[in-house]
PyMOL Python script that loads the backbone (N, CA, C, O; Angstrom):
from pymol import cmd

cmd.read_pdbstr("""\
ATOM      1  N   MET A   1      23.070  38.986   0.505  1.00  0.00           N
ATOM      2  CA  MET A   1      23.417  40.223  -0.149  1.00  0.00           C
ATOM      3  C   MET A   1      22.543  41.322   0.425  1.00  0.00           C
ATOM      4  O   MET A   1      21.360  41.107   0.687  1.00  0.00           O
ATOM      5  N   SER A   2      23.117  42.489   0.618  1.00  0.00           N
ATOM      6  CA  SER A   2      22.319  43.568   1.181  1.00  0.00           C
ATOM      7  C   SER A   2      21.923  44.618   0.164  1.00  0.00           C
ATOM      8  O   SER A   2      20.864  45.230   0.307  1.00  0.00           O
ATOM      9  N   SER A   3      22.762  44.860  -0.893  1.00  0.00           N
ATOM     10  CA  SER A   3      22.386  45.878  -1.864  1.00  0.00           C
ATOM     11  C   SER A   3      23.202  45.781  -3.144  1.00  0.00           C
ATOM     12  O   SER A   3      24.259  45.153  -3.188  1.00  0.00           O
ATOM     13  N   VAL A   4      22.678  46.425  -4.186  1.00  0.00           N
ATOM     14  CA  VAL A   4      23.364  46.569  -5.467  1.00  0.00           C
ATOM     15  C   VAL A   4      23.320  48.045  -5.807  1.00  0.00           C
ATOM     16  O   VAL A   4      22.259  48.667  -5.769  1.00  0.00           O
ATOM     17  N   SER A   5      24.478  48.607  -6.141  1.00  0.00           N
ATOM     18  CA  SER A   5      24.561  50.034  -6.442  1.00  0.00           C
ATOM     19  C   SER A   5      25.150  50.256  -7.829  1.00  0.00           C
ATOM     20  O   SER A   5      26.041  49.526  -8.262  1.00  0.00           O
ATOM     21  N   THR A   6      24.648  51.263  -8.513  1.00  0.00           N
ATOM     22  CA  THR A   6      25.201  51.657  -9.807  1.00  0.00           C
ATOM     23  C   THR A   6      25.938  52.993  -9.702  1.00  0.00           C
ATOM     24  O   THR A   6      26.257  53.606 -10.721  1.00  0.00           O
ATOM     25  N   ASP A   7      26.209  53.446  -8.479  1.00  0.00           N
ATOM     26  CA  ASP A   7      26.958  54.690  -8.292  1.00  0.00           C
ATOM     27  C   ASP A   7      28.365  54.537  -8.861  1.00  0.00           C
ATOM     28  O   ASP A   7      28.959  53.461  -8.793  1.00  0.00           O
ATOM     29  N   GLU A   8      28.892  55.629  -9.424  1.00  0.00           N
ATOM     30  CA  GLU A   8      30.240  55.588  -9.978  1.00  0.00           C
ATOM     31  C   GLU A   8      31.256  55.279  -8.880  1.00  0.00           C
ATOM     32  O   GLU A   8      31.192  55.841  -7.787  1.00  0.00           O
ATOM     33  N   VAL A   9      32.184  54.392  -9.179  1.00  0.00           N
ATOM     34  CA  VAL A   9      33.223  53.980  -8.247  1.00  0.00           C
ATOM     35  C   VAL A   9      34.390  54.955  -8.338  1.00  0.00           C
ATOM     36  O   VAL A   9      34.759  55.384  -9.432  1.00  0.00           O
ATOM     37  N   SER A  10      34.964  55.302  -7.207  1.00  0.00           N
ATOM     38  CA  SER A  10      36.070  56.251  -7.168  1.00  0.00           C
ATOM     39  C   SER A  10      37.409  55.572  -7.443  1.00  0.00           C
ATOM     40  O   SER A  10      37.645  54.442  -7.017  1.00  0.00           O
ATOM     41  N   TRP A  11      38.278  56.277  -8.159  1.00  0.00           N
ATOM     42  CA  TRP A  11      39.646  55.805  -8.393  1.00  0.00           C
ATOM     43  C   TRP A  11      40.598  56.349  -7.347  1.00  0.00           C
ATOM     44  O   TRP A  11      41.798  56.087  -7.423  1.00  0.00           O
ATOM     45  N   GLU A  12      40.102  57.098  -6.373  1.00  0.00           N
ATOM     46  CA  GLU A  12      40.977  57.770  -5.413  1.00  0.00           C
ATOM     47  C   GLU A  12      42.016  56.816  -4.840  1.00  0.00           C
ATOM     48  O   GLU A  12      41.684  55.743  -4.337  1.00  0.00           O
ATOM     49  N   PRO A  13      43.292  57.229  -4.924  1.00  0.00           N
ATOM     50  CA  PRO A  13      44.352  56.375  -4.365  1.00  0.00           C
ATOM     51  C   PRO A  13      44.326  56.379  -2.839  1.00  0.00           C
ATOM     52  O   PRO A  13      43.798  57.298  -2.213  1.00  0.00           O
ATOM     53  N   PHE A  14      44.898  55.350  -2.267  1.00  0.00           N
ATOM     54  CA  PHE A  14      45.076  55.212  -0.825  1.00  0.00           C
ATOM     55  C   PHE A  14      43.765  55.052  -0.050  1.00  0.00           C
ATOM     56  O   PHE A  14      43.744  55.228   1.168  1.00  0.00           O
ATOM     57  N   GLN A  15      42.676  54.721  -0.741  1.00  0.00           N
ATOM     58  CA  GLN A  15      41.423  54.429  -0.061  1.00  0.00           C
ATOM     59  C   GLN A  15      41.370  52.965   0.353  1.00  0.00           C
ATOM     60  O   GLN A  15      40.656  52.593   1.284  1.00  0.00           O
ATOM     61  N   GLN A  16      42.145  52.134  -0.361  1.00  0.00           N
ATOM     62  CA  GLN A  16      42.226  50.710  -0.049  1.00  0.00           C
ATOM     63  C   GLN A  16      43.678  50.263  -0.161  1.00  0.00           C
ATOM     64  O   GLN A  16      44.465  50.845  -0.907  1.00  0.00           O
ATOM     65  N   LEU A  17      44.012  49.239   0.579  1.00  0.00           N
ATOM     66  CA  LEU A  17      45.341  48.630   0.535  1.00  0.00           C
ATOM     67  C   LEU A  17      45.253  47.366  -0.312  1.00  0.00           C
ATOM     68  O   LEU A  17      44.440  46.485  -0.032  1.00  0.00           O
ATOM     69  N   LYS A  18      46.082  47.273  -1.337  1.00  0.00           N
ATOM     70  CA  LYS A  18      46.054  46.105  -2.215  1.00  0.00           C
ATOM     71  C   LYS A  18      46.586  44.881  -1.466  1.00  0.00           C
ATOM     72  O   LYS A  18      47.690  44.914  -0.924  1.00  0.00           O
ATOM     73  N   ILE A  19      45.806  43.813  -1.438  1.00  0.00           N
ATOM     74  CA  ILE A  19      46.212  42.545  -0.824  1.00  0.00           C
ATOM     75  C   ILE A  19      46.803  41.647  -1.910  1.00  0.00           C
ATOM     76  O   ILE A  19      47.906  41.121  -1.763  1.00  0.00           O
ATOM     77  N   ALA A  20      46.064  41.482  -2.984  1.00  0.00           N
ATOM     78  CA  ALA A  20      46.511  40.679  -4.119  1.00  0.00           C
ATOM     79  C   ALA A  20      45.806  41.184  -5.356  1.00  0.00           C
ATOM     80  O   ALA A  20      44.580  41.300  -5.373  1.00  0.00           O
ATOM     81  N   GLY A  21      46.564  41.485  -6.388  1.00  0.00           N
ATOM     82  CA  GLY A  21      45.935  41.951  -7.606  1.00  0.00           C
ATOM     83  C   GLY A  21      46.778  42.988  -8.310  1.00  0.00           C
ATOM     84  O   GLY A  21      47.979  43.112  -8.073  1.00  0.00           O
ATOM     85  N   THR A  22      46.121  43.727  -9.179  1.00  0.00           N
ATOM     86  CA  THR A  22      46.767  44.731 -10.000  1.00  0.00           C
ATOM     87  C   THR A  22      46.049  46.049  -9.835  1.00  0.00           C
ATOM     88  O   THR A  22      44.820  46.098  -9.782  1.00  0.00           O
ATOM     89  N   SER A  23      46.822  47.121  -9.754  1.00  0.00           N
ATOM     90  CA  SER A  23      46.217  48.441  -9.651  1.00  0.00           C
ATOM     91  C   SER A  23      47.115  49.451 -10.335  1.00  0.00           C
ATOM     92  O   SER A  23      48.277  49.617  -9.964  1.00  0.00           O
ATOM     93  N   LEU A  24      46.572  50.124 -11.332  1.00  0.00           N
ATOM     94  CA  LEU A  24      47.259  51.194 -12.029  1.00  0.00           C
ATOM     95  C   LEU A  24      46.243  52.315 -12.165  1.00  0.00           C
ATOM     96  O   LEU A  24      45.324  52.225 -12.979  1.00  0.00           O
ATOM     97  N   LEU A  25      46.400  53.362 -11.382  1.00  0.00           N
ATOM     98  CA  LEU A  25      45.424  54.447 -11.261  1.00  0.00           C
ATOM     99  C   LEU A  25      44.923  54.917 -12.623  1.00  0.00           C
ATOM    100  O   LEU A  25      45.709  55.314 -13.483  1.00  0.00           O
ATOM    101  N   GLY A  26      43.617  54.868 -12.804  1.00  0.00           N
ATOM    102  CA  GLY A  26      42.981  55.314 -14.029  1.00  0.00           C
ATOM    103  C   GLY A  26      43.001  54.318 -15.166  1.00  0.00           C
ATOM    104  O   GLY A  26      42.477  54.600 -16.243  1.00  0.00           O
ATOM    105  N   VAL A  27      43.611  53.126 -14.943  1.00  0.00           N
ATOM    106  CA  VAL A  27      43.715  52.137 -16.013  1.00  0.00           C
ATOM    107  C   VAL A  27      43.047  50.823 -15.637  1.00  0.00           C
ATOM    108  O   VAL A  27      42.200  50.322 -16.377  1.00  0.00           O
ATOM    109  N   ILE A  28      43.426  50.258 -14.482  1.00  0.00           N
ATOM    110  CA  ILE A  28      42.910  48.945 -14.082  1.00  0.00           C
ATOM    111  C   ILE A  28      42.952  48.815 -12.562  1.00  0.00           C
ATOM    112  O   ILE A  28      43.850  49.332 -11.897  1.00  0.00           O
ATOM    113  N   LYS A  29      41.979  48.128 -12.046  1.00  0.00           N
ATOM    114  CA  LYS A  29      41.955  47.779 -10.618  1.00  0.00           C
ATOM    115  C   LYS A  29      41.294  46.411 -10.521  1.00  0.00           C
ATOM    116  O   LYS A  29      40.076  46.283 -10.647  1.00  0.00           O
ATOM    117  N   ASP A  30      42.114  45.398 -10.296  1.00  0.00           N
ATOM    118  CA  ASP A  30      41.638  44.010 -10.229  1.00  0.00           C
ATOM    119  C   ASP A  30      42.227  43.334  -9.003  1.00  0.00           C
ATOM    120  O   ASP A  30      43.419  43.469  -8.727  1.00  0.00           O
ATOM    121  N   GLY A  31      41.399  42.612  -8.272  1.00  0.00           N
ATOM    122  CA  GLY A  31      41.888  41.829  -7.162  1.00  0.00           C
ATOM    123  C   GLY A  31      41.305  42.213  -5.820  1.00  0.00           C
ATOM    124  O   GLY A  31      40.298  42.917  -5.740  1.00  0.00           O
ATOM    125  N   MET A  32      41.962  41.734  -4.752  1.00  0.00           N
ATOM    126  CA  MET A  32      41.500  41.962  -3.377  1.00  0.00           C
ATOM    127  C   MET A  32      42.168  43.194  -2.789  1.00  0.00           C
ATOM    128  O   MET A  32      43.376  43.392  -2.918  1.00  0.00           O
ATOM    129  N   PHE A  33      41.350  44.020  -2.140  1.00  0.00           N
ATOM    130  CA  PHE A  33      41.828  45.230  -1.493  1.00  0.00           C
ATOM    131  C   PHE A  33      41.207  45.322  -0.108  1.00  0.00           C
ATOM    132  O   PHE A  33      40.054  44.941   0.092  1.00  0.00           O
ATOM    133  N   LEU A  34      41.968  45.823   0.833  1.00  0.00           N
ATOM    134  CA  LEU A  34      41.481  46.020   2.196  1.00  0.00           C
ATOM    135  C   LEU A  34      41.096  47.480   2.373  1.00  0.00           C
ATOM    136  O   LEU A  34      41.880  48.379   2.069  1.00  0.00           O
ATOM    137  N   SER A  35      39.892  47.708   2.865  1.00  0.00           N
ATOM    138  CA  SER A  35      39.416  49.072   3.126  1.00  0.00           C
ATOM    139  C   SER A  35      38.938  49.157   4.570  1.00  0.00           C
ATOM    140  O   SER A  35      38.957  48.165   5.298  1.00  0.00           O
ATOM    141  N   LYS A  36      38.518  50.330   4.974  1.00  0.00           N
ATOM    142  CA  LYS A  36      37.984  50.493   6.328  1.00  0.00           C
ATOM    143  C   LYS A  36      36.707  49.673   6.521  1.00  0.00           C
ATOM    144  O   LYS A  36      36.329  49.377   7.654  1.00  0.00           O
ATOM    145  N   ASP A  37      36.036  49.303   5.411  1.00  0.00           N
ATOM    146  CA  ASP A  37      34.809  48.499   5.472  1.00  0.00           C
ATOM    147  C   ASP A  37      35.077  47.002   5.502  1.00  0.00           C
ATOM    148  O   ASP A  37      34.184  46.220   5.828  1.00  0.00           O
ATOM    149  N   GLY A  38      36.301  46.592   5.164  1.00  0.00           N
ATOM    150  CA  GLY A  38      36.633  45.175   5.091  1.00  0.00           C
ATOM    151  C   GLY A  38      37.300  44.857   3.769  1.00  0.00           C
ATOM    152  O   GLY A  38      37.844  45.745   3.113  1.00  0.00           O
ATOM    153  N   ILE A  39      37.259  43.585   3.374  1.00  0.00           N
ATOM    154  CA  ILE A  39      37.903  43.163   2.132  1.00  0.00           C
ATOM    155  C   ILE A  39      36.948  43.378   0.959  1.00  0.00           C
ATOM    156  O   ILE A  39      35.787  42.973   0.997  1.00  0.00           O
ATOM    157  N   LEU A  40      37.471  44.029  -0.086  1.00  0.00           N
ATOM    158  CA  LEU A  40      36.706  44.315  -1.303  1.00  0.00           C
ATOM    159  C   LEU A  40      37.355  43.575  -2.469  1.00  0.00           C
ATOM    160  O   LEU A  40      38.560  43.324  -2.458  1.00  0.00           O
ATOM    161  N   PHE A  41      36.557  43.229  -3.467  1.00  0.00           N
ATOM    162  CA  PHE A  41      37.102  42.640  -4.687  1.00  0.00           C
ATOM    163  C   PHE A  41      36.730  43.532  -5.855  1.00  0.00           C
ATOM    164  O   PHE A  41      35.559  43.853  -6.053  1.00  0.00           O
ATOM    165  N   PHE A  42      37.734  43.935  -6.631  1.00  0.00           N
ATOM    166  CA  PHE A  42      37.530  44.797  -7.793  1.00  0.00           C
ATOM    167  C   PHE A  42      37.858  44.048  -9.076  1.00  0.00           C
ATOM    168  O   PHE A  42      38.760  43.210  -9.101  1.00  0.00           O
ATOM    169  N   GLU A  43      37.128  44.349 -10.135  1.00  0.00           N
ATOM    170  CA  GLU A  43      37.454  43.986 -11.502  1.00  0.00           C
ATOM    171  C   GLU A  43      36.927  45.141 -12.347  1.00  0.00           C
ATOM    172  O   GLU A  43      35.799  45.108 -12.837  1.00  0.00           O
ATOM    173  N   MET A  44      37.775  46.171 -12.509  1.00  0.00           N
ATOM    174  CA  MET A  44      37.280  47.340 -13.231  1.00  0.00           C
ATOM    175  C   MET A  44      38.372  48.021 -14.039  1.00  0.00           C
ATOM    176  O   MET A  44      39.552  48.021 -13.688  1.00  0.00           O
ATOM    177  N   HIS A  45      37.912  48.598 -15.137  1.00  0.00           N
ATOM    178  CA  HIS A  45      38.755  49.425 -15.989  1.00  0.00           C
ATOM    179  C   HIS A  45      38.094  50.794 -16.148  1.00  0.00           C
ATOM    180  O   HIS A  45      38.786  51.808 -16.240  1.00  0.00           O
ATOM    181  N   ASP A  46      36.775  50.829 -16.182  1.00  0.00           N
ATOM    182  CA  ASP A  46      36.021  52.073 -16.342  1.00  0.00           C
ATOM    183  C   ASP A  46      35.041  52.202 -15.174  1.00  0.00           C
ATOM    184  O   ASP A  46      34.019  51.517 -15.154  1.00  0.00           O
ATOM    185  N   PRO A  47      35.337  53.071 -14.201  1.00  0.00           N
ATOM    186  CA  PRO A  47      34.477  53.174 -13.012  1.00  0.00           C
ATOM    187  C   PRO A  47      33.048  53.624 -13.309  1.00  0.00           C
ATOM    188  O   PRO A  47      32.156  53.445 -12.480  1.00  0.00           O
ATOM    189  N   LYS A  48      32.830  54.199 -14.475  1.00  0.00           N
ATOM    190  CA  LYS A  48      31.465  54.625 -14.848  1.00  0.00           C
ATOM    191  C   LYS A  48      30.597  53.446 -15.275  1.00  0.00           C
ATOM    192  O   LYS A  48      29.377  53.575 -15.371  1.00  0.00           O
ATOM    193  N   LYS A  49      31.225  52.288 -15.535  1.00  0.00           N
ATOM    194  CA  LYS A  49      30.496  51.104 -15.989  1.00  0.00           C
ATOM    195  C   LYS A  49      30.412  50.024 -14.917  1.00  0.00           C
ATOM    196  O   LYS A  49      30.092  48.875 -15.222  1.00  0.00           O
ATOM    197  N   CYS A  50      30.695  50.379 -13.666  1.00  0.00           N
ATOM    198  CA  CYS A  50      30.749  49.379 -12.599  1.00  0.00           C
ATOM    199  C   CYS A  50      29.480  49.340 -11.760  1.00  0.00           C
ATOM    200  O   CYS A  50      28.782  50.339 -11.590  1.00  0.00           O
ATOM    201  N   ILE A  51      29.214  48.153 -11.246  1.00  0.00           N
ATOM    202  CA  ILE A  51      28.200  48.010 -10.208  1.00  0.00           C
ATOM    203  C   ILE A  51      28.893  47.486  -8.959  1.00  0.00           C
ATOM    204  O   ILE A  51      29.921  46.812  -9.027  1.00  0.00           O
ATOM    205  N   THR A  52      28.309  47.812  -7.834  1.00  0.00           N
ATOM    206  CA  THR A  52      28.846  47.382  -6.548  1.00  0.00           C
ATOM    207  C   THR A  52      27.808  46.504  -5.868  1.00  0.00           C
ATOM    208  O   THR A  52      26.672  46.923  -5.648  1.00  0.00           O
ATOM    209  N   VAL A  53      28.204  45.299  -5.542  1.00  0.00           N
ATOM    210  CA  VAL A  53      27.335  44.372  -4.823  1.00  0.00           C
ATOM    211  C   VAL A  53      27.859  44.299  -3.392  1.00  0.00           C
ATOM    212  O   VAL A  53      28.989  43.869  -3.162  1.00  0.00           O
ATOM    213  N   SER A  54      27.045  44.714  -2.441  1.00  0.00           N
ATOM    214  CA  SER A  54      27.402  44.643  -1.020  1.00  0.00           C
ATOM    215  C   SER A  54      26.893  43.331  -0.455  1.00  0.00           C
ATOM    216  O   SER A  54      25.755  42.933  -0.704  1.00  0.00           O
ATOM    217  N   LEU A  55      27.747  42.664   0.308  1.00  0.00           N
ATOM    218  CA  LEU A  55      27.420  41.335   0.823  1.00  0.00           C
ATOM    219  C   LEU A  55      27.370  41.324   2.345  1.00  0.00           C
ATOM    220  O   LEU A  55      28.025  42.130   3.007  1.00  0.00           O
ATOM    221  N   ASN A  56      26.594  40.415   2.881  1.00  0.00           N
ATOM    222  CA  ASN A  56      26.533  40.181   4.325  1.00  0.00           C
ATOM    223  C   ASN A  56      27.119  38.805   4.622  1.00  0.00           C
ATOM    224  O   ASN A  56      26.874  37.850   3.884  1.00  0.00           O
ATOM    225  N   ASN A  57      27.884  38.704   5.690  1.00  0.00           N
ATOM    226  CA  ASN A  57      28.406  37.411   6.167  1.00  0.00           C
ATOM    227  C   ASN A  57      29.194  36.642   5.116  1.00  0.00           C
ATOM    228  O   ASN A  57      29.090  35.418   5.034  1.00  0.00           O
ATOM    229  N   GLU A  58      29.980  37.349   4.316  1.00  0.00           N
ATOM    230  CA  GLU A  58      30.820  36.717   3.298  1.00  0.00           C
ATOM    231  C   GLU A  58      32.249  37.210   3.455  1.00  0.00           C
ATOM    232  O   GLU A  58      32.495  38.183   4.169  1.00  0.00           O
ATOM    233  N   LYS A  59      33.191  36.548   2.796  1.00  0.00           N
ATOM    234  CA  LYS A  59      34.598  36.961   2.846  1.00  0.00           C
ATOM    235  C   LYS A  59      34.767  38.401   2.372  1.00  0.00           C
ATOM    236  O   LYS A  59      35.466  39.194   3.003  1.00  0.00           O
ATOM    237  N   TYR A  60      34.125  38.728   1.264  1.00  0.00           N
ATOM    238  CA  TYR A  60      34.201  40.086   0.708  1.00  0.00           C
ATOM    239  C   TYR A  60      33.011  40.905   1.184  1.00  0.00           C
ATOM    240  O   TYR A  60      31.881  40.417   1.192  1.00  0.00           O
ATOM    241  N   LYS A  61      33.259  42.137   1.576  1.00  0.00           N
ATOM    242  CA  LYS A  61      32.164  43.036   1.965  1.00  0.00           C
ATOM    243  C   LYS A  61      31.487  43.612   0.732  1.00  0.00           C
ATOM    244  O   LYS A  61      30.282  43.861   0.726  1.00  0.00           O
ATOM    245  N   LYS A  62      32.295  43.824  -0.330  1.00  0.00           N
ATOM    246  CA  LYS A  62      31.751  44.354  -1.580  1.00  0.00           C
ATOM    247  C   LYS A  62      32.503  43.733  -2.742  1.00  0.00           C
ATOM    248  O   LYS A  62      33.695  43.440  -2.653  1.00  0.00           O
ATOM    249  N   ILE A  63      31.774  43.541  -3.839  1.00  0.00           N
ATOM    250  CA  ILE A  63      32.368  43.127  -5.097  1.00  0.00           C
ATOM    251  C   ILE A  63      32.023  44.217  -6.105  1.00  0.00           C
ATOM    252  O   ILE A  63      30.851  44.524  -6.324  1.00  0.00           O
ATOM    253  N   ILE A  64      33.035  44.786  -6.706  1.00  0.00           N
ATOM    254  CA  ILE A  64      32.862  45.877  -7.658  1.00  0.00           C
ATOM    255  C   ILE A  64      33.353  45.374  -9.007  1.00  0.00           C
ATOM    256  O   ILE A  64      34.518  44.997  -9.141  1.00  0.00           O
ATOM    257  N   PHE A  65      32.475  45.363 -10.010  1.00  0.00           N
ATOM    258  CA  PHE A  65      32.879  44.848 -11.307  1.00  0.00           C
ATOM    259  C   PHE A  65      32.228  45.628 -12.439  1.00  0.00           C
ATOM    260  O   PHE A  65      31.164  46.230 -12.294  1.00  0.00           O
ATOM    261  N   GLU A  66      32.919  45.588 -13.571  1.00  0.00           N
ATOM    262  CA  GLU A  66      32.502  46.342 -14.746  1.00  0.00           C
ATOM    263  C   GLU A  66      31.577  45.508 -15.623  1.00  0.00           C
ATOM    264  O   GLU A  66      31.800  44.315 -15.833  1.00  0.00           O
ATOM    265  N   VAL A  67      30.537  46.160 -16.128  1.00  0.00           N
ATOM    266  CA  VAL A  67      29.592  45.537 -17.055  1.00  0.00           C
ATOM    267  C   VAL A  67      29.295  46.526 -18.171  1.00  0.00           C
ATOM    268  O   VAL A  67      29.565  47.719 -18.029  1.00  0.00           O
ATOM    269  N   GLN A  68      28.749  46.049 -19.268  1.00  0.00           N
ATOM    270  CA  GLN A  68      28.425  46.952 -20.381  1.00  0.00           C
ATOM    271  C   GLN A  68      27.260  47.879 -20.054  1.00  0.00           C
ATOM    272  O   GLN A  68      27.308  49.070 -20.363  1.00  0.00           O
ATOM    273  N   ASP A  69      26.209  47.336 -19.429  1.00  0.00           N
ATOM    274  CA  ASP A  69      25.012  48.123 -19.103  1.00  0.00           C
ATOM    275  C   ASP A  69      24.723  47.930 -17.621  1.00  0.00           C
ATOM    276  O   ASP A  69      24.080  46.958 -17.227  1.00  0.00           O
ATOM    277  N   LYS A  70      25.199  48.855 -16.810  1.00  0.00           N
ATOM    278  CA  LYS A  70      25.112  48.657 -15.358  1.00  0.00           C
ATOM    279  C   LYS A  70      23.685  48.710 -14.827  1.00  0.00           C
ATOM    280  O   LYS A  70      23.371  48.008 -13.865  1.00  0.00           O
ATOM    281  N   GLU A  71      22.824  49.508 -15.412  1.00  0.00           N
ATOM    282  CA  GLU A  71      21.435  49.557 -14.939  1.00  0.00           C
ATOM    283  C   GLU A  71      20.733  48.233 -15.207  1.00  0.00           C
ATOM    284  O   GLU A  71      20.006  47.732 -14.349  1.00  0.00           O
ATOM    285  N   PHE A  72      20.944  47.667 -16.383  1.00  0.00           N
ATOM    286  CA  PHE A  72      20.335  46.382 -16.741  1.00  0.00           C
ATOM    287  C   PHE A  72      20.881  45.261 -15.852  1.00  0.00           C
ATOM    288  O   PHE A  72      20.116  44.441 -15.345  1.00  0.00           O
ATOM    289  N   ALA A  73      22.200  45.225 -15.665  1.00  0.00           N
ATOM    290  CA  ALA A  73      22.813  44.187 -14.830  1.00  0.00           C
ATOM    291  C   ALA A  73      22.317  44.275 -13.391  1.00  0.00           C
ATOM    292  O   ALA A  73      22.017  43.255 -12.770  1.00  0.00           O
ATOM    293  N   ALA A  74      22.232  45.488 -12.864  1.00  0.00           N
ATOM    294  CA  ALA A  74      21.747  45.667 -11.490  1.00  0.00           C
ATOM    295  C   ALA A  74      20.295  45.206 -11.371  1.00  0.00           C
ATOM    296  O   ALA A  74      19.917  44.608 -10.364  1.00  0.00           O
ATOM    297  N   LYS A  75      19.480  45.478 -12.389  1.00  0.00           N
ATOM    298  CA  LYS A  75      18.079  45.057 -12.362  1.00  0.00           C
ATOM    299  C   LYS A  75      17.977  43.529 -12.350  1.00  0.00           C
ATOM    300  O   LYS A  75      17.163  42.965 -11.618  1.00  0.00           O
ATOM    301  N   ILE A  76      18.796  42.867 -13.151  1.00  0.00           N
ATOM    302  CA  ILE A  76      18.778  41.397 -13.184  1.00  0.00           C
ATOM    303  C   ILE A  76      19.113  40.831 -11.801  1.00  0.00           C
ATOM    304  O   ILE A  76      18.450  39.909 -11.326  1.00  0.00           O
ATOM    305  N   ILE A  77      20.136  41.384 -11.166  1.00  0.00           N
ATOM    306  CA  ILE A  77      20.544  40.903  -9.838  1.00  0.00           C
ATOM    307  C   ILE A  77      19.433  41.160  -8.822  1.00  0.00           C
ATOM    308  O   ILE A  77      19.090  40.278  -8.036  1.00  0.00           O
ATOM    309  N   ARG A  78      18.872  42.369  -8.841  1.00  0.00           N
ATOM    310  CA  ARG A  78      17.786  42.693  -7.900  1.00  0.00           C
ATOM    311  C   ARG A  78      16.580  41.798  -8.096  1.00  0.00           C
ATOM    312  O   ARG A  78      15.986  41.320  -7.129  1.00  0.00           O
ATOM    313  N   ASP A  79      16.214  41.569  -9.368  1.00  0.00           N
ATOM    314  CA  ASP A  79      15.065  40.703  -9.652  1.00  0.00           C
ATOM    315  C   ASP A  79      15.315  39.282  -9.167  1.00  0.00           C
ATOM    316  O   ASP A  79      14.426  38.656  -8.590  1.00  0.00           O
ATOM    317  N   ALA A  80      16.523  38.770  -9.398  1.00  0.00           N
ATOM    318  CA  ALA A  80      16.857  37.416  -8.945  1.00  0.00           C
ATOM    319  C   ALA A  80      16.768  37.318  -7.426  1.00  0.00           C
ATOM    320  O   ALA A  80      16.268  36.327  -6.893  1.00  0.00           O
ATOM    321  N   LEU A  81      17.249  38.339  -6.734  1.00  0.00           N
ATOM    322  CA  LEU A  81      17.187  38.330  -5.278  1.00  0.00           C
ATOM    323  C   LEU A  81      15.752  38.376  -4.761  1.00  0.00           C
ATOM    324  O   LEU A  81      15.411  37.702  -3.790  1.00  0.00           O
ATOM    325  N   SER A  82      14.930  39.165  -5.409  1.00  0.00           N
ATOM    326  CA  SER A  82      13.532  39.264  -4.948  1.00  0.00           C
ATOM    327  C   SER A  82      12.786  37.954  -5.206  1.00  0.00           C
ATOM    328  O   SER A  82      11.860  37.624  -4.464  1.00  0.00           O
ATOM    329  N   ASN A  83      13.163  37.211  -6.228  1.00  0.00           N
ATOM    330  CA  ASN A  83      12.538  35.909  -6.509  1.00  0.00           C
ATOM    331  C   ASN A  83      13.001  34.815  -5.555  1.00  0.00           C
ATOM    332  O   ASN A  83      12.335  33.790  -5.412  1.00  0.00           O
ATOM    333  N   MET A  84      14.149  35.032  -4.899  1.00  0.00           N
ATOM    334  CA  MET A  84      14.688  34.040  -3.967  1.00  0.00           C
ATOM    335  C   MET A  84      14.000  34.101  -2.613  1.00  0.00           C
ATOM    336  O   MET A  84      13.913  33.102  -1.900  1.00  0.00           O
ATOM    337  N   GLY A  85      13.523  35.264  -2.275  1.00  0.00           N
ATOM    338  CA  GLY A  85      13.071  35.386  -0.901  1.00  0.00           C
ATOM    339  C   GLY A  85      11.666  35.678  -0.712  1.00  0.00           C
ATOM    340  O   GLY A  85      11.208  35.797   0.424  1.00  0.00           O
TER     341      GLY A  85
END
""", "prot")
cmd.dss("prot")
cmd.show_as("cartoon", "prot")
cmd.util.cbc("prot")
cmd.orient("prot")
């Protein structure tokens, strides 16, 4: 893993091509999407509550998912990563 971000995720249409999943602008974005960066996986309903995990050498370049407290969730992931290495 290379990074964890708590930046708000954009709902902008046509930024990714849906490969498999569901997408209804402003309501839900779940599944695999192809972007200029590679394959992304989304599970989000509220982009303000999402964290983005960027990966190295994996099928997905980024995993974007919704959590209740994104700062706390990001801290847990960062702490776990720092304890691994």
